[in-house]
C-alpha positions in Angstrom: -0.1 0.1 -0.3 1.0 3.5 -0.8 1.8 5.9 2.2 -1.2 8.1 3.6 -1.8 11.3 1.4 -0.5 13.9 4.3 2.5 11.9 4.9 3.2 11.5 1.3 2.9 15.4 1.1 5.2 15.9 4.0 7.8 13.8 2.4 7.4 15.3 -0.9 7.8 18.6 0.5 11.3 17.7 2.2 12.5 16.4 -1.2 11.5 19.7 -2.7 13.5 21.5 -0.3 16.3 19.0 -0.7 16.3 20.1 -4.3 16.1 23.6 -3.7 19.2 23.5 -1.8 21.1 21.7 -4.4 20.0 24.3 -6.7 21.4 26.9 -4.6 24.8 25.1 -4.6 25.3 24.2 -8.0 25.5 26.8 -11.1 26.3 24.0 -14.0 23.9 21.3 -14.0 23.3 18.1 -16.4 19.6 17.1 -17.0 19.1 13.4 -18.8 16.0 11.0 -19.6 15.8 7.6 -20.7 17.0 5.8 -24.1 14.5 5.9 -26.8 12.7 8.9 -25.1 8.9 9.2 -25.4 7.0 12.7 -25.2 7.2 12.5 -21.5 11.0 12.2 -21.4 11.6 14.8 -24.0 8.8 17.2 -22.6 10.0 16.9 -19.0 13.8 17.3 -20.1 13.3 20.4 -22.1 11.0 22.1 -19.5 13.2 21.4 -17.0 16.3 22.8 -19.0 14.2 25.9 -19.7 13.4 26.5 -16.2 16.9 26.2 -15.0 18.2 28.4 -17.7 15.4 30.8 -16.7 17.2 30.8 -13.1 20.7 31.6 -14.6 21.9 27.8 -14.4 24.5 26.9 -16.9 22.4 23.6 -18.3 23.6 20.6 -20.6 20.6 18.5 -21.8 21.4 14.9 -22.9 19.8 11.6 -24.1 21.6 8.5 -25.3 19.3 8.6 -28.4 18.7 12.4 -29.0 15.4 13.9 -29.7 12.7 12.1 -31.8 11.7 14.0 -35.2 8.2 14.4 -33.7 9.4 16.4 -30.9 12.0 18.6 -32.5 9.6 21.4 -32.9 9.7 22.1 -29.1 11.4 25.3 -28.2 14.2 24.1 -26.1 14.7 20.9 -28.0 17.9 22.5 -29.7 19.4 22.5 -26.3 20.0 18.6 -26.6 23.7 18.0 -26.7 25.7 14.9 -28.0 26.3 12.7 -25.0 29.9 13.7 -23.5 32.5 10.9 -23.2 32.8 11.1 -19.5 31.1 13.4 -16.7 32.3 16.9 -17.1 34.8 18.1 -14.7 33.5 20.9 -12.4 29.9 19.9 -12.8 28.2 18.7 -9.6 24.6 18.1 -10.2 22.7 15.5 -12.5 19.0 15.3 -12.8 17.5 12.4 -14.3 13.8 12.9 -15.4 11.4 10.0 -16.2 13.7 7.1 -16.0 12.5 4.6 -13.4 16.1 3.1 -13.1 19.6 4.1 -13.5 20.0 1.6 -16.4 16.9 3.1 -18.2 19.3 5.9 -19.0 21.2 3.5 -21.4 24.7 1.9 -21.4 26.5 4.8 -22.8 24.8 7.6 -20.8 25.2 5.4 -17.5 29.1 5.2 -18.4 29.1 9.0 -19.0 27.2 10.0 -16.1 28.4 7.4 -13.4 30.7 9.8 -12.1 28.1 12.6 -11.1 28.6 13.8 -7.8 24.9 14.3 -6.9 21.9 12.5 -8.6 18.3 13.8 -8.6 15.6 11.4 -9.6 12.4 12.8 -10.8 9.7 10.4 -12.0 6.3 8.9 -12.0 7.1 5.2 -12.4 5.4 2.8 -9.8 8.7 0.5 -10.0 11.0 3.6 -9.6 14.2 2.1 -8.0 15.3 5.5 -6.2 18.6 5.3 -7.4 18.9 9.0 -6.7 20.8 10.7 -3.7 17.4 12.7 -4.2 14.1 11.2 -5.4 11.1 13.2 -6.2 9.1 10.2 -7.0 5.5 10.4 -7.4 4.3 6.8 -8.4 1.2 6.3 -10.2 0.5 10.3 -11.3 0.0 10.9 -14.8 3.3 11.8 -16.0 7.0 13.2 -15.1 5.8 16.3 -16.7 2.9 16.5 -14.1 5.2 16.1 -11.3 7.4 19.1 -12.9 4.2 21.2 -13.1 3.3 20.9 -9.4 7.0 21.1 -8.6 7.1 24.3 -10.7 4.2 25.8 -9.0 5.5 24.9 -5.6 8.8 26.8 -6.5 7.4 30.0 -8.0 8.6 28.9 -11.4 7.4 31.3 -14.4 5.7 28.9 -16.6 6.5 30.5 -20.1 4.6 29.6 -23.5 7.9 27.3 -23.9 7.9 25.5 -20.7 3.9 25.2 -20.8 4.3 23.6 -24.4 6.7 21.1 -23.3 4.7 20.3 -20.0 1.8 19.8 -22.2 3.4 17.4 -24.5 4.6 15.3 -21.7 1.5 15.1 -20.1 -0.7 14.7 -23.1 1.5 11.7 -24.5 1.6 9.8 -21.4 -1.9 9.8 -20.8 -2.6 8.8 -24.4 -4.0 12.3 -25.2 -5.9 12.3 -22.0 -7.3 8.9 -22.5 -6.0 6.9 -19.6 -7.1 6.1 -16.0 -4.4 8.6 -14.9 -6.2 11.3 -16.4 -7.8 12.7 -13.2 -9.5 16.3 -12.6 -6.0 17.4 -11.3 -4.5 16.7 -14.6 -7.1 18.3 -16.4 -6.9 21.4 -14.6 -3.0 21.2 -15.1 -3.6 20.8 -18.7 -6.1 23.8 -18.8 -3.8 25.9 -16.8 -0.8 25.0 -19.2 -3.0 26.1 -22.2 -3.9 29.3 -20.6 -0.1 29.9 -20.4 0.4 29.8 -24.3 0.1 26.2 -25.4 -1.2 26.1 -29.0 -3.2 23.1 -28.7 -4.1 22.6 -32.4 -0.6 22.8 -33.4 0.7 20.5 -30.8 -1.8 17.9 -31.8 -1.2 18.0 -35.3 2.8 17.7 -35.0 2.6 14.9 -32.4 -0.5 13.0 -33.3 -1.6 14.0 -36.9 1.8 13.9 -38.8 3.7 10.6 -39.3 6.4 9.6 -41.6 5.5 7.3 -44.7 8.2 4.8 -43.1 5.9 4.6 -40.0 3.0 3.7 -42.2 5.1 1.0 -44.0 6.0 -0.5 -40.7 2.5 -0.4 -39.2 1.6 -2.4 -42.5 4.0 -5.2 -41.6 2.7 -5.3 -38.1 -0.9 -5.8 -39.2 0.0 -8.6 -41.7 2.1 -10.6 -39.4 0.6 -9.9 -35.9 -0.6 -12.9 -33.7 -3.8 -12.9 -31.7 -4.3 -15.8 -29.1 -5.7 -16.9 -25.7 -9.3 -16.3 -26.9 -8.7 -13.1 -28.2 -7.2 -11.9 -25.1 -3.6 -11.5 -25.9 -2.0 -9.7 -29.1 1.8 -9.9 -30.1 4.1 -9.2 -33.1 7.9 -9.8 -33.5 10.1 -7.8 -35.6 12.5 -10.5 -36.6 16.1 -9.9 -37.5 16.7 -8.0 -40.9 13.1 -6.4 -40.8 14.1 -2.7 -40.5 16.8 -3.2 -43.2 14.1 -4.7 -45.4 11.5 -2.0 -44.9 14.1 1.0 -45.0 12.9 2.0 -41.6 14.8 3.3 -38.3 14.3 2.6 -34.6 12.1 5.4 -34.1 9.5 4.2 -36.7 9.1 1.2 -34.2 8.5 2.8 -31.3 4.8 2.9 -30.8 4.1 -0.2 -32.8 2.3 -2.1 -29.5 -0.3 0.4 -29.8 -1.5 -0.5 -33.4 -2.4 -4.1 -31.9 -3.4 -3.0 -28.4 -6.7 -1.4 -29.8 -8.2 -4.6 -31.2 -11.5 -5.5 -29.3 -11.3 -8.0 -26.8 -7.5 -7.8 -26.4 -6.4 -7.3 -22.8 -2.8 -7.4 -23.1 -0.4 -6.7 -26.1 3.4 -7.0 -26.7 5.9 -6.2 -29.4 9.2 -7.9 -29.6 12.3 -6.4 -31.4 15.7 -7.7 -31.6 18.3 -4.7 -30.9 21.5 -4.0 -32.8 23.3 -4.7 -29.3 22.0 -8.4 -29.3 19.3 -7.8 -26.7 15.6 -8.1 -27.0 13.2 -5.3 -26.5 9.7 -6.2 -25.3 7.1 -3.4 -25.2 4.0 -4.1 -23.4 0.6 -2.7 -23.0 -2.5 -3.8 -20.9 -6.2 -2.4 -21.2 -7.2 -3.9 -18.0 -6.0 -3.0 -14.8 -6.1 -6.7 -13.5 -3.5 -7.5 -16.1 -0.5 -5.6 -14.6 2.1 -5.6 -17.2 4.8 -3.9 -15.0 4.6 -6.8 -12.5 5.2 -9.1 -15.4 8.3 -6.6 -16.9 9.8 -6.8 -13.4 10.3 -10.7 -13.6 12.4 -10.3 -16.5 14.2 -7.0 -15.1 12.3 -4.3 -16.8 9.6 -2.0 -15.4 6.9 0.7 -16.0 3.4 1.2 -15.2 0.5 -1.2 -14.5 -0.6 -0.6 -18.0 2.5 0.2 -19.9 5.7 -1.6 -19.3 9.1 -2.4 -21.2 11.7 -5.0 -20.9 15.3 -5.2 -22.4 16.6 -8.7 -21.9 19.5 -10.9 -23.2 18.8 -14.2 -25.2 17.7 -15.5 -28.5 14.6 -13.6 -29.6 12.3 -16.8 -30.0 13.3 -17.9 -26.3 12.8 -14.5 -24.8 9.4 -14.1 -26.7 8.1 -17.4 -25.1 9.1 -16.6 -21.8 7.5 -13.2 -21.8 4.4 -14.5 -23.6 3.9 -17.5 -21.1 3.9 -15.1 -18.3 1.3 -12.9 -19.8 -0.8 -16.0 -20.6 -0.6 -17.1 -17.0 -1.7 -13.7 -16.0 -4.7 -13.8 -18.5 -5.8 -17.6 -17.8 -6.1 -16.6 -14.0 -8.9 -13.8 -14.7 -12.3 -14.7 -14.0 -13.5 -16.4 -17.1 -10.1 -17.0 -18.4 -9.3 -20.4 -19.9 -6.6 -22.7 -19.4 
């Protein structure tokens, strides 16, 4: 069970104070988010970088995989720098956003960031491992962008149109454009406040949701042609075999949201996409449409993590073996549901 609300707010206030003290002590700050960044990772890190620059800080913004094309329109995205070979000498503070575990930064990022003297962890994942020296973690809330929104309000940060847009993108994308159960009245009030601060909702929605590259449509077609539906229609999955990206002429960015294509099938309760990565590991992206099917718990069995309804795994092994192990775990959960059939 979670902490009582009042105790949770007291602890959070103490974490805010710890971060405030660190910001007073450090003028050169690194900001980083998880590899293969989504809208929450990019929106949150851009918003934080802009806020810190407004405070007069020297900010270095990093991500192992850079800014995806669909989020490059954000003012502040141009601040993203190539990952340094090692932690910059004389810099004392690293803030990690939307990364539920240190390893979620990526292998190259972990190696470069390991020597950071002080690490701050700002996140919203239930499975967060509290790896920071200071941890501002509100598990289960809508987005890391929402955590930052409340923190900015607490600190009296001016939310400019650029910051508002980055936070709006973070919250909108991690709530499925305000469709998921994490879309609470408080989240909607925050979104309204951000719109009032200068978000051009029509422009943001066009760029994020209504424009995709042709290559993305090509890979979507591939998924629809080769997906599998089993467990009496409750489980859908697709496996991207080795060489598929080269055959289709697509990039890793084109494969990012594939699981959402097969998640929407009527009757499906859980979906997963498997993909062989260039480093030999297997990536599994898991989604659930039923809170009784907690894909974060399934992911944790294999060293992954995330949310109840959305999680991910990177595991070592042969693609076919990794797929069968994860599918077996999902089948076990689905068959335990009332009405599930063994």
